[in-house]
N, C-alpha and C positions, 0 to 999 in steps of 0.2 A: 495088152502088150505095150500100150503107151506108158502106163504107170511104171513098169520095170525099167523101160527105156529112160524115162525122166529121172528115175532114181539113180540109174547108172551115170547119167550125165552130171547130176548133182554131186554124187560121190567123187567122180573124177575131178570136178572143179574144186571140191573141198580138199582133196589130196594135193592138188596143184598149189592152192593157197597155203596149205600147211608147209609145203616145201619152200615156197618163196618167202614167206613172212620171216622166218629166222634169219635168212641171209640179208633181208632188208634191215632188220633190226641190228644185225652186226655192222652193216655198212653205216647205218645212222650213228651207232655208238662210236665209230671210228672217224666221224666227220665233225669238224668244229670250225668256228670262226674265232679270230683273236685280234687283239691290238697290243702292241708292245712299245711303250715309250722308253727311250734309252738315252744314256749319256756316255760319252767316251772321249778318247783322244785320237786325233788324226795326225799321222806322221807322213809328211810329204817326201817323196823320193824323185829325183830328177830336177832339171832346171830348164827354163825357156831361154834359148839363145837370142840375144839382141844384136843386131847388126847396124847400129847407128854410130857414125863416126864423123867428126868435124874437127877443126883445129883446137877446139876447147874441150869437147865432150866425146868420150868413147865408152859407150855402154855395152857390156859384153854378155851379161846374163841376168836373169831374174829368178829368184827362188822364193818359195812360200815357206813361212815358218810353221813349225808344228804348233797345234792349238787344240783346245777343247772343242768337241762337237756334240750336238744333240739332235735327236730325230725320232722317227716313228716307223715301225713295221706294222702293217695291217694286212690281213689276208685270211686264208683258210687252209685247212688240211683235210684231205680225204685219204684215209688209210695212211700210207707212207708218203703220199705226194703233197708237196708244199707249193702253194701259189700265193705270192704276197707282193705288195707294193712297198717301196722304201722312200723315205723323205729325210733329208738331213740338212742342217745349217751349221756353218763353221766360220765364225769370225777369225781372221788371221792377218798376217802382215806379209806384204811382198817386199823382198829385199832386192834392190838393184845394185849390182856390182860392176865396177868399171874404173875408169880414170877420168879426172877432170883437172885441167891446167897442170898436167904432170904430177898430179897427186892421186891418192886412192879415193874412189867414190863408193860410198855405202849408204844408201838412203832407204828408209822404210816407210811404207804407207799402208793404211788399213784396207783390207778387202774382205768380202764375204763370199764363201763358197756355198752354192746351193746344189744339192744332189737330189735327183728324182728318177724313179724308174720302177721296174718290176723284176721279180726273181722267180725262178722255178727251182725247187729243190727236192731232196729225198731225206726223210727221217728214217734212221736205222731201227726204230722201234715205234710202236703205237702205245706203249705203256704210259699210264698216268701216275705211276708210283715209283718209277725209277728214272735215272739219268738217261736222256735221249740225245745221242750225237746226230748231227745233220750236216749236209753239204748243199750248197746252192750256188747258182750263177744267174746273171741277168743283164739287162741293158737299160739305157735311158739317156739322161743328159746331165751335164755338169755346167753350171754357169758361175763365173768368177766376176764379181762386180767391185769396182773401186769405191772407196768411201768419198764423202763430200770434199774433203781436203784434196785428195788426189784428182778429183774431177775438176778442181779449180785451177790446176796447173796448165801452163801454156801448151803442154804436149797432149792434153785432153785424153787420158786413158778412158777406155770404154768397157762395157760389159762384154765378155767373150764367152761363147757357149760352144761346147763340144759334145759329140756323141760319147756316151759312157758305156763301158763294159765293166762288170764286176764279178768277182768270184770269192768264195770264202766258206766258212763253216763255223760250227760252234756246238754248244751244249744247252739243253733245256733241263733245269734241275727243279724237281717238283717241290712246291711249298704246300699247296693244297691240290685237290683234283682239278680245279679250274684256274690255279695260279702257279706260274713257274718263274724261276729266275733264269734269264736267258743271257748267255755269254756268247759274243759274236766277234769274229775277226774277219775283216773283208778288205780287199784291195779294189779301189775304184780307179779306173784308168781312163784318162782323156788325152786329147791332143790339142796343144795350144801354140800360138805364135807369140803371145805376150802382149796382146792389146790391152789387157787389164793393168799392165805395168805403167809407171810414170813416163817411160821412154819406150813406147810400143814399137815393135818390129813389124810394120805392115809389109804386105807382099811386094809392093813396088820398091821397097828398100832392100829386098832380098831375104827377108826373114822367112824361115821355114818352120813348120809345125814340129814340135817335140812332144814326146810322150811324158805325161805327168802322172805319177802314182800317188794316191792318197790312201794309206793303209790305216783304217779306223779300227781300234780295239774298243769294244762297247759292252756295257752291261745294262740290262733293262728288266722290267717285270712284265710278264705276259699275262693278260687276263683273257681267258678262253671260255667259250660256251661249253655246255655239257655235251 
């Protein structure tokens, strides 16, 4: 009686393994890790209001100029789910607008925008041989730092950091099974007072935070595991 019973248990275990193994294989085939170096252009929308006024100087707002950006996406995909980290650097120029001695003031100083965070997204296909559209959103931080010339000014601008929210989407275009061209459009949103500007609006001067959008259009190459 023991032999048939053992045989039945073994048969049941074999049947269970045969059912599980294909599903595991499918899951593994739809899972991958990837890294995507990219380059693009960032378009800033919005300005930071400055509230500094004296008999000589009245600074009204600071804007950031559009500029090239470059960075990295690194993450993984399980079936349609995307989980990734994002990193970006963007050298730019901050333009301060206002009046000085009854004339127009327009000065420009170099700054660098650093973006870092994580995204969660959805790919509308798991195909490796066709174009795959996707959407994603995430959060992290944005730091805007003045260059050495701006730091030497009497007003002493400093690095300003903000919580960052981003959303966007794009396309993955296959080149090979493990290589894709990635096109991405993303809006990175932060809130700043303008401490990075040569004439910073600190809280004690009445400056309030304003939303700043950095819309980056990027293209990169994705290298993906099998």
